[in-house]
C-alpha positions in Angstrom: 134.6 162.2 97.3 135.3 158.5 96.5 137.1 156.3 99.0 138.9 153.1 98.1 141.3 150.6 99.6 144.7 150.3 98.0 146.5 147.0 98.6 150.2 147.0 97.7 152.0 143.8 96.7 155.2 142.6 98.3 157.3 139.7 97.1 154.6 139.0 94.5 155.9 141.9 92.5 159.1 140.0 91.9 157.4 137.1 90.2 158.1 136.6 86.5 155.8 135.3 83.8 153.5 133.6 86.3 152.9 136.8 88.2 149.3 137.1 86.8 148.5 133.8 88.5 149.5 135.1 91.9 147.6 138.4 91.3 144.4 136.4 90.3 144.6 134.3 93.4 144.9 137.3 95.7 142.1 139.1 93.9 139.9 136.1 94.3 140.7 135.9 98.0 139.9 139.6 98.5 136.6 139.2 96.6 135.6 136.2 98.7 136.4 138.1 102.0 134.2 141.0 100.9 131.4 139.2 99.2 128.8 139.6 102.0 129.6 143.3 102.6 128.4 144.6 99.2 129.6 145.0 95.7 133.2 146.0 95.0 135.1 146.7 91.8 138.6 145.2 91.9 141.4 146.1 89.5 145.2 145.4 89.6 147.7 147.8 88.1 151.2 149.0 89.0 151.7 146.3 91.7 148.5 147.5 93.5 145.1 146.1 94.0 142.4 148.8 93.9 139.3 147.9 95.9 136.5 150.3 95.1 133.1 150.0 96.9 130.2 150.4 94.5 127.6 151.1 97.3 127.7 154.2 99.5 126.6 152.3 102.7 129.4 149.7 102.7 131.2 149.3 106.0 134.7 150.4 105.0 136.1 149.8 108.4 135.1 146.1 108.2 136.2 145.8 104.6 139.7 147.2 105.5 140.0 144.8 108.5 139.2 141.8 106.3 141.5 142.8 103.5 144.3 143.4 106.0 144.4 139.6 106.6 144.8 138.5 103.0 148.2 137.0 102.3 150.1 138.6 99.4 149.4 142.1 100.6 152.5 143.8 102.0 150.9 147.2 102.8 147.5 148.8 102.4 145.8 152.1 102.9 142.4 153.7 102.6 142.6 156.5 100.1 140.4 159.2 98.5 140.4 159.4 94.7 140.1 162.5 92.6 141.0 163.9 89.2 144.6 164.5 88.3 144.2 168.3 88.9 146.1 170.2 91.5 143.0 172.2 92.7 141.0 168.9 93.0 143.9 167.3 94.9 144.1 170.2 97.4 140.4 170.1 98.1 140.3 166.3 98.4 143.2 166.3 100.8 141.5 168.9 103.0 138.1 167.1 102.8 139.6 163.7 103.5 142.4 164.5 106.1 141.3 167.9 107.4 139.8 166.6 110.6 142.9 164.6 111.4 145.1 167.6 110.7 143.1 169.7 113.1 144.0 167.3 115.9 147.8 167.2 115.4 150.7 169.6 115.4 153.2 168.3 112.8 152.9 166.8 109.3 154.7 166.4 106.0 153.6 165.7 102.4 155.1 162.9 100.3 154.3 162.6 96.6 154.8 159.9 93.9 154.2 160.7 90.3 153.9 157.5 88.4 152.1 159.3 85.6 154.9 161.5 84.2 152.4 163.5 82.1 151.2 165.2 85.2 152.6 168.8 84.9 153.9 169.1 88.5 157.0 167.1 89.6 156.9 165.4 93.0 158.9 168.0 94.9 156.7 170.8 93.6 153.6 168.9 94.4 154.8 168.3 98.0 155.7 172.0 98.4 152.5 173.4 97.0 150.1 171.0 98.7 151.9 171.5 102.0 151.5 175.2 101.6 147.8 174.8 100.9 147.3 172.7 104.0 149.3 175.1 106.2 147.0 177.9 105.0 144.0 175.9 106.2 145.6 174.8 109.4 147.9 177.6 110.7 148.7 175.8 113.9 150.6 173.1 112.0 154.3 173.0 111.3 156.2 170.8 108.9 158.4 168.1 110.3 160.1 166.0 107.6 161.8 163.6 110.1 159.1 162.6 112.6 155.7 164.0 111.6 152.5 163.0 113.4 150.9 162.5 110.0 152.3 161.8 106.6 150.0 163.0 103.8 150.6 160.8 100.8 149.7 161.8 97.2 150.1 159.3 94.4 149.5 160.4 90.8 148.7 157.2 88.9 147.3 156.2 85.6 143.6 156.2 86.7 143.6 159.2 89.0 145.1 161.0 92.0 145.1 159.1 95.4 145.4 160.9 98.7 145.9 158.9 101.9 147.7 158.7 105.2 150.6 156.2 106.1 150.4 152.7 104.7 149.5 150.0 107.2 151.6 146.8 107.2 149.8 143.8 105.7 150.5 140.1 106.3 152.8 139.8 103.3 153.7 136.4 101.9 152.0 134.7 98.9 148.3 134.3 98.2 146.8 131.1 99.6 146.7 128.4 97.0 149.7 129.4 95.0 152.0 126.8 96.6 149.9 123.7 96.8 147.6 122.1 99.4 148.3 120.6 102.8 146.6 119.1 105.8 147.3 120.8 109.1 147.2 118.8 112.3 145.2 121.1 114.6 145.5 119.9 118.2 143.7 122.7 120.1 146.9 124.1 121.6 148.9 127.2 120.9 151.3 125.9 118.4 149.3 124.3 115.6 147.2 127.5 114.6 150.5 129.4 114.4 151.9 126.7 112.2 148.9 127.0 109.9 149.3 130.7 109.7 152.9 130.5 108.7 152.4 127.9 106.0 149.3 129.7 104.6 151.5 132.8 104.4 153.8 130.8 102.1 150.9 130.2 99.8 149.6 126.8 101.0 145.9 126.1 100.9 145.1 124.3 104.1 142.5 121.9 105.5 142.7 120.8 109.2 142.6 117.4 110.9 141.9 116.9 114.6 142.0 113.8 116.7 139.2 113.3 119.3 139.1 110.6 121.9 135.8 110.6 123.7 135.1 110.1 126.5 138.6 111.1 127.4 138.2 114.3 125.5 135.0 116.4 125.8 132.6 118.0 123.3 134.0 121.4 124.5 137.4 120.3 123.4 136.1 119.7 119.9 134.2 123.0 119.9 137.4 124.7 120.9 139.1 123.3 117.8 136.3 124.4 115.6 136.6 127.9 117.0 140.3 127.9 116.3 139.8 126.7 112.7 137.3 129.6 112.2 139.7 132.1 113.7 142.5 131.1 111.5 140.2 130.9 108.5 140.3 134.8 108.4 143.8 134.3 107.0 143.6 130.9 105.3 140.1 131.1 103.8 137.3 128.6 103.8 138.4 125.0 104.6 137.3 121.7 105.9 138.0 120.4 109.4 138.3 116.6 109.6 137.6 115.2 113.1 139.0 111.7 113.6 137.4 109.3 116.1 140.7 108.2 117.7 139.6 106.5 120.9 140.1 102.9 119.7 143.6 103.3 118.2 144.8 105.3 121.2 143.5 102.7 123.7 145.0 99.9 121.6 148.5 101.6 121.7 148.1 102.2 125.5 147.3 98.6 126.2 149.8 96.9 123.9 152.9 99.1 123.6 155.8 99.9 126.0 154.8 102.9 128.1 157.9 104.9 127.4 157.3 104.7 123.6 153.6 105.6 123.8 153.9 109.3 122.6 156.0 108.6 119.5 153.9 105.6 118.6 150.7 107.7 118.9 152.3 110.5 116.7 153.2 107.9 114.1 149.7 106.6 114.1 148.2 110.1 113.7 150.5 110.8 110.8 149.4 107.6 109.1 145.8 108.5 109.5 146.4 112.0 108.3 148.1 110.5 105.2 145.0 108.4 104.5 142.8 111.5 104.8 145.2 113.6 102.7 145.0 111.0 99.9 141.3 111.4 99.6 141.5 115.2 99.4 144.5 115.7 97.2 146.7 117.1 99.9 150.4 117.2 99.1 152.0 117.6 102.6 151.2 117.5 106.3 151.8 120.5 108.7 152.4 120.3 112.4 153.2 122.8 115.2 156.2 120.9 116.6 159.1 122.9 118.0 162.5 121.2 118.3 163.1 119.8 121.9 159.9 121.5 123.3 158.7 118.1 124.6 159.9 114.6 124.6 158.3 113.7 121.3 160.0 116.6 119.5 163.6 115.6 119.9 165.5 114.9 116.7 165.4 111.2 117.3 161.6 111.2 118.0 160.9 113.4 115.0 162.9 111.1 112.7 160.9 108.1 114.0 157.6 110.1 113.5 158.5 111.1 109.9 159.3 107.6 108.9 155.7 106.5 109.5 154.4 107.8 106.2 155.7 109.3 102.9 154.2 112.8 102.7 156.5 115.8 103.5 156.0 117.0 107.0 156.3 120.8 107.3 157.1 122.3 110.7 157.3 126.1 110.5 157.6 126.5 114.3 160.6 124.1 114.5 163.1 126.8 115.4 160.9 129.0 117.5 160.7 129.0 121.3 157.4 129.1 123.2 157.6 132.8 123.8 157.8 133.5 120.1 155.0 131.1 119.3 152.8 132.7 122.0 153.5 136.2 120.7 152.4 135.2 117.2 149.3 133.5 118.5 148.3 136.7 120.2 149.0 138.7 117.0 146.8 136.5 114.9 144.0 136.2 117.5 144.1 132.5 118.4 145.8 132.7 121.8 142.8 133.2 124.1 140.9 130.3 122.5 144.0 128.0 122.5 144.4 128.4 126.3 140.8 127.4 127.1 141.0 124.5 129.6 139.8 121.7 127.4 142.3 118.9 126.9 143.1 117.3 123.5 144.0 113.6 123.0 147.7 114.3 122.8 147.8 115.0 126.5 146.0 111.8 127.8 147.8 108.6 128.6 151.1 110.5 128.5 153.8 108.5 130.3 155.6 110.2 133.2 159.0 109.5 131.7 158.8 109.1 127.9 161.9 108.0 126.0 163.6 111.0 124.3 165.9 109.1 122.0 163.9 106.2 120.5 165.3 104.3 117.6 163.3 103.4 114.6 164.1 99.7 115.1 162.5 99.6 118.5 159.5 101.7 117.3 158.9 99.3 114.4 159.3 96.3 116.7 156.7 97.8 119.0 154.3 98.3 116.1 155.0 94.7 114.8 153.6 93.5 118.2 150.4 95.5 117.5 149.0 93.7 114.4 145.5 95.2 114.9 146.6 98.8 114.8 146.6 99.2 111.1 142.9 98.2 110.8 141.9 100.5 113.6 143.7 103.4 111.8 141.9 102.6 108.5 138.6 102.5 110.4 139.3 105.9 112.0 140.2 107.5 108.7 137.1 106.1 107.1 134.8 107.6 109.8 136.1 111.1 110.0 133.5 113.8 110.7 133.7 116.6 108.1 133.0 120.1 109.4 133.0 122.9 106.8 134.7 126.1 108.1 133.6 129.3 106.5 134.7 132.8 107.2 132.2 134.7 109.2 130.2 131.6 110.4 128.6 131.6 113.8 131.3 130.1 116.1 128.6 128.0 117.9 127.8 124.7 116.3 
């Protein structure tokens, strides 16, 4: 009995003449995820990616877990493959799902006959396979509305595939089909979620983090590295740029009005991110900001922040509340790392009463009074630390 993974496309199936490009990107992503597990044969047909292990000792549980995090896959299932012969289908279904059937009370059979040359139509195949399984498991009864197990049989061009229910995948579009962006990764809950959402729309991402030693610790930096590695299971390999931000941050603190500090700092960060993006062919910036969550995320403050540089700033969390963001961070596996008690530089020097409705005129006036800031920003951008983030790396540096 041969077991494979079937990965079913979602919105990719609606693409037109460039659909092959999307399928190639998804196939490449799956191949990269599975590379160290062994040899796999990958083939795309009928809006499905067939992932066949070529070695008997491959860990299919781990392979399935990794594939389930590849964007572009709407649903997936492990399946047994056999010849398009009714006797072979019956025996394969019993061999593959018999143990599960022994532990439940209700089931039903669903069939799809993509290959119309197969002599049995779908209703007949459902009926006859159901009867066979009932003869092997007399304790079972058929429940077409709410079965404990749905036995799926698909007659396709290359064989017959028997599997249980399809598991939801992450959906979206394959990473890299919508361009490249630089994600501002703070170390909190929001920014990894923002990265997940934008990668799901096909953006290839690198990350940038601002560190201000001695105000921020080595543990804070290691926390961000861990977050980047956790999110890389979805986004793929990337680079983390760590900016030495102490000098620009101290300069703003010492030379700007206290109430404007946060917005001035955010503008400074975006300018540095723009400089780094220019060296890596990034086409946009991504942040985890949510409207009105804090003082620097009011409409007025965001408008002032965006005006600091000319790249598009994408904010996928902008309409989400904190409960929704936390729920997503738990789902994608970044929450526990995000809440570790290591502060990032966004939380130091924060004024007790920041201005929530700054104007661009007063922000630009404050920056005009800091002529040395631009040089400090260029220096910080030129001295970033580059940390390669690869799927499966040891989380310790």
